[in-house]
ROZALO-188943 format. One record per residue (C-alpha): x, y, z; residue in one letter. Coordinates in steps of 0.2 Angstrom, whole numbers, plus 5000, padded with zeros to 4 digits. Each point is the difference from the previous one (the first is absolute). Layout:
residues N
- c1  c2  c3  res
- X  Y  Z  a
...
//
This chain:
residues 349
- c1  c2  c3  res
- 5442  4416  6202  m
- 5014  5000  4993  t
- 5010  5013  4988  s
- 4995  4991  4986  k
- 4984  4996  5003  q
- 4997  5019  5002  h
- 5004  5006  4986  t
- 4994  4990  4995  a
- 4983  5005  5004  e
- 5004  5017  5000  h
- 5004  4997  4979  g
- 4984  4991  4998  s
- 4991  5014  5008  q
- 5008  5012  4988  l
- 4994  4994  4987  e
- 4984  4996  5005  q
- 4997  5021  5001  v
- 5010  5005  4986  n
- 4990  4988  4990  g
- 4988  5008  4988  f
- 4984  4994  4996  t
- 4987  5007  4988  n
- 4983  5004  5010  p
- 4991  5004  4984  g
- 4990  5012  5001  i
- 4987  5004  5016  p
- 4983  4994  4998  e
- 4991  5016  4995  h
- 4984  5008  5010  s
- 4988  5007  4995  p
- 4994  5017  5003  r
- 4982  5005  5004  v
- 4997  5011  4980  t
- 5006  4981  4995  d
- 4984  4992  5007  s
- 4990  5011  5002  s
- 4992  5010  4987  p
- 4992  5013  5009  a
- 5015  5003  5009  a
- 5013  5002  4981  e
- 4984  5014  5000  r
- 5002  5008  5014  t
- 5018  5004  4993  a
- 4997  5005  4982  e
- 4990  5012  5008  r
- 5013  5007  5012  q
- 5014  5001  4989  i
- 4991  5008  4987  a
- 4996  5012  5015  g
- 5016  5003  5000  w
- 5003  5005  4983  f
- 4985  5011  5000  i
- 5007  5009  5015  l
- 5017  5003  4989  s
- 4990  5008  4988  m
- 4991  5013  5011  i
- 5019  5004  5009  g
- 5006  5001  4981  t
- 4984  5011  4997  i
- 5002  5010  5017  w
- 5018  5004  4996  f
- 4994  5009  4983  i
- 4987  5009  5009  v
- 5012  5004  5014  s
- 5012  5009  4987  y
- 4984  5013  4993  f
- 4991  5001  5020  l
- 5016  5005  5009  f
- 5011  5011  4989  p
- 5018  5009  5005  i
- 4997  5017  5003  e
- 5018  5010  4999  d
- 5009  5001  5016  g
- 4986  4991  5010  e
- 5009  4985  5009  m
- 4984  4992  5008  g
- 4993  4999  4982  s
- 5015  4992  4993  i
- 4999  4989  5015  r
- 4981  4996  4999  l
- 5003  4993  4981  q
- 5014  4989  5003  n
- 4991  4993  5014  a
- 4986  4997  4989  m
- 5009  4995  4983  l
- 5010  4986  5014  g
- 4982  4995  5005  l
- 4993  4995  4985  g
- 5017  4993  4992  a
- 5002  4990  5017  t
- 4985  4993  4999  l
- 4997  4996  4981  a
- 5018  4991  5000  l
- 4998  4990  5015  f
- 4983  4995  4995  s
- 5005  4994  4985  i
- 5013  4990  5009  g
- 4988  4991  5015  v
- 4991  4995  4987  g
- 5010  4991  4988  v
- 5007  4992  5017  v
- 4983  4995  5005  l
- 4995  4990  4984  w
- 5017  4993  5000  a
- 4996  4994  5020  k
- 4984  4996  4995  t
- 4994  4996  4985  l
- 5015  4995  4988  i
- 5005  4981  5003  t
- 5012  4997  5013  d
- 5004  4979  4994  v
- 5018  5000  5000  e
- 5007  4991  4984  v
- 5017  4993  4995  v
- 5003  5002  4982  e
- 5018  4988  4995  s
- 5014  5014  4991  r
- 5001  5000  4984  h
- 5012  5003  4985  d
- 4995  5022  4994  i
- 4996  4997  4981  a
- 4990  5008  4992  g
- 4992  4990  4986  s
- 4978  4998  4999  e
- 4997  4987  5014  e
- 5009  5011  5013  d
- 4992  5016  4992  q
- 4985  4986  5001  a
- 5001  4996  5018  i
- 5003  5018  5004  a
- 4982  5006  4995  l
- 4993  4985  5008  e
- 5009  5009  5016  i
- 4995  5017  4996  i
- 4981  4994  4999  e
- 5003  4988  5017  q
- 5005  5016  5009  a
- 4986  5009  4991  k
- 4989  4986  5007  e
- 5006  4998  5017  e
- 5001  5018  5004  s
- 4981  5003  4995  g
- 5002  5017  4990  i
- 4991  4992  4984  a
- 4983  4994  5011  r
- 5002  5010  5013  r
- 4995  5019  4989  p
- 4997  5011  5015  l
- 5017  4998  5006  l
- 5007  5002  4983  r
- 4991  5014  4997  n
- 5003  5009  5017  t
- 5019  4996  4999  l
- 5001  5008  4982  i
- 4989  5013  5003  a
- 5010  5006  5017  a
- 5020  4998  4992  v
- 4993  5007  4983  a
- 4994  5017  5009  i
- 5015  4999  5010  a
- 5012  5011  4992  p
- 4989  5013  4997  l
- 5005  5010  5016  p
- 5020  5000  4991  a
- 4993  5009  4983  l
- 4994  5012  5015  l
- 5018  5002  5008  v
- 5007  5001  4987  f
- 4992  5012  4995  r
- 5006  5014  5013  d
- 5018  4997  4993  l
- 4995  5013  4987  g
- 5005  5000  4980  p
- 5013  4993  4994  l
- 5015  5008  5002  p
- 5010  5002  4982  g
- 5016  5007  5001  n
- 4997  5010  5017  k
- 5011  4986  5006  l
- 5013  5006  4991  f
- 4999  5017  5004  e
- 5002  5011  5013  t
- 5002  5020  5003  l
- 5017  5001  4995  w
- 5002  5009  4983  g
- 5011  5013  4989  p
- 5005  5015  5012  g
- 4991  4993  5017  v
- 5009  5007  5015  r
- 5008  4986  5013  l
- 4992  5005  5017  v
- 5001  4993  5019  q
- 4990  4988  5006  d
- 4991  5010  5013  p
- 4985  4992  5003  g
- 4983  5007  4996  m
- 5009  5018  5004  v
- 5005  5004  4982  p
- 5010  5017  4998  h
- 5012  5009  4989  e
- 5016  5000  5013  d
- 5000  4982  4995  r
- 5008  5003  4982  y
- 5018  4990  5000  i
- 5012  5009  4993  r
- 5015  4990  4994  a
- 5015  5006  5011  e
- 4987  4997  5016  d
- 5003  4982  4996  v
- 5018  4994  5008  t
- 5010  4985  4995  i
- 4992  4985  5010  g
- 4985  5011  5006  s
- 4981  4992  4993  a
- 4982  5010  4997  f
- 4985  4990  5002  h
- 4990  5008  4984  v
- 4983  5003  4992  i
- 4998  5011  4986  p
- 4993  5020  5001  e
- 4980  5001  5000  k
- 5000  4982  5005  m
- 4984  5005  5016  y
- 4993  5009  4987  e
- 4995  4983  4987  s
- 4982  4992  5004  e
- 5007  4985  5007  h
- 5019  5005  5010  p
- 5004  4985  5012  l
- 4996  4988  4982  n
- 5011  5013  4989  e
- 5015  4999  5016  k
- 4999  4981  4998  a
- 5006  5001  4983  k
- 5010  5017  4999  a
- 5009  4999  5016  a
- 5020  5002  4997  v
- 5016  4999  5011  l
- 5011  5014  4992  l
- 5020  4995  5006  m
- 5017  5009  4996  r
- 5016  4988  4998  v
- 5018  5003  4993  d
- 4996  5001  4982  p
- 5017  4987  4999  r
- 4992  4988  5011  e
- 4987  4997  4985  l
- 5000  4987  4988  n
- 4986  5013  4987  t
- 4996  4991  4986  d
- 5002  5010  4985  p
- 4981  5002  4996  a
- 4997  5009  5015  k
- 5013  5009  5002  e
- 4992  5018  5000  d
- 4986  4991  5014  w
- 5008  5008  5016  g
- 5009  5014  5004  v
- 5018  4999  5005  d
- 4997  4986  5010  g
- 4982  5004  5005  i
- 4989  4984  4997  v
- 4981  4996  5004  a
- 4994  4985  4999  y
- 4980  4995  5003  s
- 4998  4994  5016  k
- 4989  4986  4998  i
- 5006  4984  5002  c
- 5001  4990  4985  t
- 4995  4982  5007  h
- 4984  5003  5011  v
- 4998  5020  4998  g
- 5007  5004  5020  c
- 5010  5016  5003  p
- 5017  5001  4997  v
- 5006  5010  5015  a
- 5017  4994  5005  l
- 5013  5007  4994  y
- 5019  4996  5006  e
- 5011  5012  4991  h
- 5018  4995  5004  q
- 4996  4983  4989  t
- 4984  5013  4989  h
- 4988  4985  5003  h
- 4983  5002  5001  l
- 4989  4988  5010  l
- 4983  4994  4999  c
- 4995  4994  5018  p
- 4988  4992  4996  c
- 5009  4983  4989  h
- 5017  5008  5003  q
- 5000  5002  4983  s
- 5015  5009  4995  t
- 5005  5014  4987  f
- 5016  5007  4996  d
- 5000  5020  4996  v
- 5018  4999  4989  t
- 4991  4990  4988  n
- 4984  5006  4998  h
- 4992  4991  5014  c
- 5005  4982  4993  a
- 4993  4986  5011  v
- 5016  4994  5011  i
- 4990  4987  5013  f
- 4980  4997  5003  g
- 4983  4995  4991  p
- 4999  5015  4989  a
- 5002  4996  4983  k
- 5005  5018  4989  r
- 5009  5016  5004  p
- 4991  5013  5009  l
- 4993  5013  4986  p
- 5012  5015  5001  q
- 4990  5015  4994  l
- 5011  5013  4987  p
- 5004  5018  5011  i
- 5007  5017  4995  a
- 5002  5017  5008  v
- 4987  5015  4993  d
- 5005  5017  4998  d
- 4999  5003  5017  e
- 5010  4986  5006  g
- 4987  4988  5007  y
- 5001  4983  4995  l
- 4986  4993  4990  v
- 4994  4985  4989  a
- 5005  4998  4981  q
- 4983  4986  4999  r
- 4993  4989  5008  d
- 5008  4984  5004  f
- 5005  4988  4984  v
- 4997  4983  5010  d
- 4983  4998  5010  p
- 5000  5002  5017  v
- 4998  4988  5015  g
- 5000  4981  5001  p
- 5004  4990  4986  t
- 4987  4994  4994  f
- 4996  5016  4990  w
- 5013  4996  4987  e
- 5004  5009  4985  i
- 4991  4986  4987  n
- 4985  5005  5012  t
- 5001  5018  4994  r
- 5000  4997  4982  e
- 4987  4987  5002  t
- 4992  5017  5007  s
- 5004  5011  4985  e
- 4995  4987  4988  q
//
């Protein structure tokens, strides 16, 4: 074989392999339910059974919520209720999914069709065609002529959201302005965070705060409140002392600090992580979760990271005994950015 012949043969083989021929639509293979009315009825009953099983799961979720209550201090009751609620929710959602899949696989027509593309428009003719397609889909799915499947599906889907009402019920009443209010107020002393053991010796005097130092601070008597950990999540503060000459103080906040001592919320304005790292040489506060960085010398303005607004500042002063106290509560909302000032205005209206 010559080189020219080899090239010609090789080229013809490539053309034959790479050439495209429309194979057409494959021949439809009917299912058992397409030709056997008995099999069709059996499939319909099976699908309805799955929908009924979904309803049973939803009802079991609701019953379990009251049948297995959570008892204070009993971890076993929490695990038991979670297990029963999870069983009900899984059964409810899984059964709806299985029923719908079986309906599509056994009863809805599976004949392949081809429709040529056409320009999209909103003419009356196109609207009529769209309505015709909807009617055709209704007929092919059998939802109009299969009342058992239609009604059980509607019932299962209708009651499926009911467990969510019980879950929302456990969230308690609407918070009102509680998200914008902390235990800080006029005259409330700043106390070093001692964990769960409060002690008066942890009150902080101005002279105890040296330049470069940082204190993790909470309001006095916080652990005497009804929900101390919830209150701490809003009221935790970092107290630092900076050379007053390095502070770029806003004239409107001139009296919010004491000789370079400033206090800022410890709750990051990104997603609420604790801002616990203080670099005293650069005067930067760092959130360890997503590396948002705040500049203490500029009212904790954001200089890096995903946070969108500064840490709220707590106005402080010194009382007659020399202890650091709050002048008032935070002016700006504490925590993630979605608690914006306009939200405060909405809640007050």
